[in-house]
N, C-alpha and C positions, 0 to 999 in steps of 0.2 A: 515320566518328570513335566517339575512345574518351574518354566524358568523366566515369569513375568507375572508378577502380581504388584497390586497397590497395595501402599498400607499409608496409616494417616498415624502419624506422630505427636505429642503435645508434650511438651515441659513444662517442668510445674511453677506455677506461680509462687509471687519470694511473698512472705506472710507479711502481717501490717504493722508498722512501728503503733505505739502505744503512747495515750495521754494517758500521764499518771504522776501524783508529785509525793512527796515523801511525807506521812503522816503519823508520829510515831508519837510514843507518850512525854518523851524530852522534845519533842522535834516537831511539833502541830502544824509549823509554819514552814517545811521543809521544801528545797527544791524540787525543778523537774524531774522525774527520774524515771521516764517512759524507756522501755529498750527498741528497741530495734524490730524487725520481720526477719526471719534465715530467709535464706537463695531458696530458689524453685530448683529440684534436679533439670540438669544437662540430660539431652540422650545422645548417646556415640554411638556410632555404626564403627565396626571391627571385621575384618577380614577372617575368615578363620580354616585351615584348610582342611580341617577335619571332617568339613562341610560340601556335598555337594550338588546338594536338591534347593530348591525355595519352597519345598512343599508345604513346612511347617508354617510357612503364611498363609495358606490356604485355610486354615483353621483359626488363623486370630491375623485380624488388619488391623487393630486399634493398639497403641502404644501410650502409655502416658506417667511420666515420672510427677515422683511424690513433689507438695508441693510446702513448703518452707511453713513452720510453726510461727505466729504473731507474737511479736515483745511482751515483757512483761513489767509490771513496777520494780522497784532497785535494778533501775538499768539491766535487769537480765534480757538479754538476746535469745528469740526466738529456734529454734533447732534449724539447719540446713536440710534439706534433702538426700538422700542418696540420689548418685549420677545413674543413668538408665543405660545397661550397656545393650544392645542388638548386635548378636552376629549373623554375618551374614559369608554364603562360600565364598573365596576367592575368584575373582571372572566377574564378580555382579556392578555394574553401575546402576548409579543413583539417581534420576532423573526429577526435578521437581518440576509436579504437574499443574499446566496452565490451567487457570480458571475462564481462560478465556479461549473460544474454540478455533480464533484468527492467529495466536499464537503459539509457535511450537513449544513444547516442553522444553527445559531448559536440564544440561548434563551439569551436577555437580560434585558427583566424584566417582574418581574407577578405580575398585578397589581389588588390584591386581597383583597385589605382593602379600601374604601371610604377615599378618600384624595392621594392615592398613590402615590408620584409623582419622575419621573425623568427627569431627562435634556438626550432627544434623540438624541439633534444635538448641538452644540456649533458654533456660530455665532464668522464668524472674527474680531481678536482684531483691530483697530483703528490703522493705521502706523503714524509713526513719523514725524513732520514735521522739517525742516533743524535748526530749534535752538535748538532742542536736538543732534544737530551733531559738537555744538563750542566746541571747544578743546582750549586751550592755546597754541597748534602749529596751528591751523586753524578757527579763527575769524572768517570767511564766508566763513561759507560752503555752496555747491551746490544742498548737495545730502538732499533729501526726501525720508520716505517709502512709497510706497505701501501697500494698508490694507489686513488682510490675507483673506481668501477663508474662506466663511462658512462650516461646514461638511457637505454631500450632504449622508444620506441613503436611499436606499429600505429595506421597514420593512413589513413585513408580521407580521398582527393581527388576534388572532385567539381566539378568544370568547366562553369559558369554562362556563356552569351556575353555579352559583354559589347557591345549596340546599342542606337543609338536609339531605332529603331524596329522593333515585330517586329512581321510579318504571319501574323495569324492566320486560320484558316477552316477549311472542312469540307475534305476529300481533294478533288482535283481540283477546287479552286474558280479554278484558277488563279494562287494563289500564285507558282509558279517563273516566270509567264512574264510577270507583274507584275515581280517582282524581275528578271528578265534587260531589260525594257523600260524601269525606274529607273537600274539600277545598270550594266548593260552584264553581270552574272555571269551565267555561264554551268552552272548546275543541270540534271541530268536532267529530262527534260521527256515525257511521253506520255499518252494518253487512257487514262488508266485510274490506281485510287484508290490513295494509297501510292507513287507513283513517288519521293517523297523519301521516303528512311528516315534521313536527318540532318537537321541545319540547314543550312542557306547562307546564307553571308554576303556582302553588296556594299554597295560607298560610294557614295554618289549627290554628287557635285561640284558647285561654285557658285561662282566667283569664291575667293574664301578661305574661305570654310565647306564645309561636307561633312558627310554623314549618316551613319553606317553604320545597315545595313538588315540584320536576319534574318530570313530563312523559318521560320515553326515547321511543320514537318511535319505533312500535315494532321488533327486531332482530331474524334475519334469519341466517340460516347455512352460513357461507365463512362470517361471519359480520366482523371478523377479519382483513381479506383479503381487504377488501373495498366493497364484494358486496352487492348490492343491495344500501342504502346508509348508511354502516357499520360505517366506518371509523367518519363519521359527526353528528352520534347518538353516537358514544359509547365514542367522547371526555369528551362531558356532564358526565362520570359517576364519571368524576377522582376526582372533585371535592365536591361530595357528601359524608358524612360522615356515611350514614346507607343504607343499598337498601333493599326494598320490592320486594320481585319475587313472581309475580303473574300468576298464572295457571288457566286454563277454566276448572274448573273439569268436565265437561260432555267429556272433550278428551280421548280419551284410553291411550294415552301415555303418562302418567302426569309426573312422572318421570322423563324420559327419553327426555321431554322437557326441563324439568329442569338442567338435566346434559349436555346438549346441549348449550343451552346460559351461561352454566357456564363454560364450555370449550372455547365458544367467549371473555369471559369476561378476562380470563385468555391468550390467543393467543394475543387479543390486549397488553394487559399491566399485567405482574403478581403481581406486587401490588394490582390489585381490588381483589385480595386472600382475601388481607387481611382485605377490608372491610367489616365490620358485615353486615348478611343475615338475613332475617324474610322469611320464607313461609308463601305465602298465598294463600289457592286456592277462588277460587270466586266461586260464584251460588249457596250457600249452601240454598237459596229458593229450589232448585231441590232436592227431597227425597233422589237421589239414589246418589247425590251429596256426601250430608251428610252422609249417609250413609258410601260409600268410602273412606271419611274423618276420622272416625272412625277407619277403620280399617286399612290407610296407615299414620297416624299422625305419628306414630312413624318414620318411615322410612324417611318420608318426612321434619324430625324435623332430621334427621343425613342429609340431604344435603343441610343444613346452616348452618352457624358458632354460630348462637347463638343457635340452636339446639331450634328452635321455631316455630311451625306451628299455623295458625289458619284458619280458614273457616269463609266466610264473604258471603255477597249479595249484590251488589254494588244496586242491584235493592230497595231491602228492605233493606237496613242499616242493618240487621243483621249483630253482630258482630263486628260492626265498633267501637263501643265505647271502646270494649276488645281491638282491634288494636290501638287506639287511645292512651290508658295508656298505652301501651308497648312502642309505639313511643315515647310517653313523656320523661318515666322514661331510655329507653337506650337511647337518645339523651345526656341527664343530666350528664348521667354516663361521656360518649363519651366524652363532651365539657369541662367536668374537666378536663380529662387528655387530649387531644389536648390544652386547654390554658396553660395549666403548659405546656407543650412539646416549647409551643411557647412562650411563658414567657422568658425561660432557652437560648435561641437563637436571642430573637430580641435587635435591636441595633435601637432605637428610635431617630429621631431629623434628621440626615441627609440625604438627599436629594442624591439620587443615580444617579450616573452620567454612561451615556451608555459609555465606554470608546471602541479602538481596541482592537483587543488581541494583546500580545505581538509581535514583529518583530525585527529584527535584525537595530542595527543604520544602518541611511541611509548614503553613501558615500557625501561627500561633492561636490565631481565632476565626471568626465566619460570621456571616452577619444569618440570619434564617427568619426570612419574613420581618416581621416588626421586631424579633429578639435576635440574640447571641449567642454564640456557643463558644466557650474556652474551648482551644484543642492542645495545646500544651501538657503533655505528658503526666510530668509534676505536678502541674496543679490539679489535673484529673484525681492525682494519684493523692494529693492532701485534702482535697474535697471528702475524697469517699472514706477517709479514715479520721475528721475530724466533725465535731458537731457546730455545723452551721446556720441553725436556729438561733445561736446566742451571740446576742451582739458584739463581746468583746470578741471572736472566734470570727465574725464576717471581718471585723477591723482589721484584725492581723491577717488573715487570709487578703483583702486588698494591698496590705504590705508587701506581702511574699508577692503577689501578682505584678506586683511594680517593679520590683526585683529584678523576676524574670521576664520583663518587656512584652507583660500579656495589659496592663493596664492601656499603653500606649498604641495596641494592636486595635484595643475596642475601641480607645478615641479614634484612629483613623477612618477605623469604620465607620462614624457617628451618632457613637455609643451616648446616651445622654443620662438624666436625673432620672429617676421612674423607668427606665429600660428593664427590663428583663433577661439577665445573664443565667444562664446554665453555665454550673461546672460540674460535669459526668451528670449523675444524677442528681442533683444540687441544685435547688433554684433560687438567686439572689435577685434583689431588685437593689438596679446602680442607682447609687446617691455619691 
């Protein structure tokens, strides 16, 4: 199971607006008619319950939405690109990968419900054609606007299985056998530790209700620090509503083993101490185990939050009916409490949008040694779509930068006649 992966997403760029004038037989000196560019495609992430793994991202890590088309004459707009939808399993967390090793990755979205949808990267807006630059003072604008660049993100996808009940315990405690006995699932089973190298799911049904159980592969001392596959296993416990703590009744140190696993859960995430837990001793078909359980039942109950302990046999199904009844009763109460809490915090109907964290306002221009560089996004886009080698275009560009506040910003920086000013790729002599 691939449950953590990196992907790179790039929303589409906006198309360029164009400079065009109407030139027809009976209108040789027609006005401007340059159309706008189309918008670039957005990228959405959508939770889909039919998926249960991130395996497909092992073979494809880059996703790009289409770019918008450029405008054309006769005020024709360029075509907007289609949005790109990436489907993910329910239970996927989306993290913004930090380029700074000293800054932690940021959780952007938690796709915990089927159909959850987030706008992960917005496409660039199409640039305006010269028809949009007509003013009373300028009836023949020579400026157009380049399309905006689409948003790019490096994302880490982390799948945490959604299950009602997590079965935890030391390696070879019988977790796979218990899952099979309760649900009919068929994980790999053998008489050696770490048979299971990935979580296994099963469904326990009763009349109109059902429970999803997940077997968490065997945990060991140091799992919270990542020893073995500790972190890979432990992350799947965080979403469970109830834990079944399974121990092998034939072991000599049953209580110590329970203490060790609980210590690892607490070290990994303190919130896991709030997850209700039931103690279950396996192998009741062994006489010594049944006798031991009767003597230690009260002590074992003290080790779990629900103060409930059961002795079962995954081999003979002894005690499983009683355990099943308890699981359904416990979960019914837990669901009522959680649904009431979720309802109070729910914000229905809106599509979530992943936005960058707040930052200081960007300056409009900056000094670069003996030259200057314009940083205003719109000014840069216009320069990229206009022919600044033409003197009349330069004049119109200067007026536009005046309206945008760029001229004042350059003057505040000390620009003077004859200085070089860069606007995107264009190089201007200031005068």
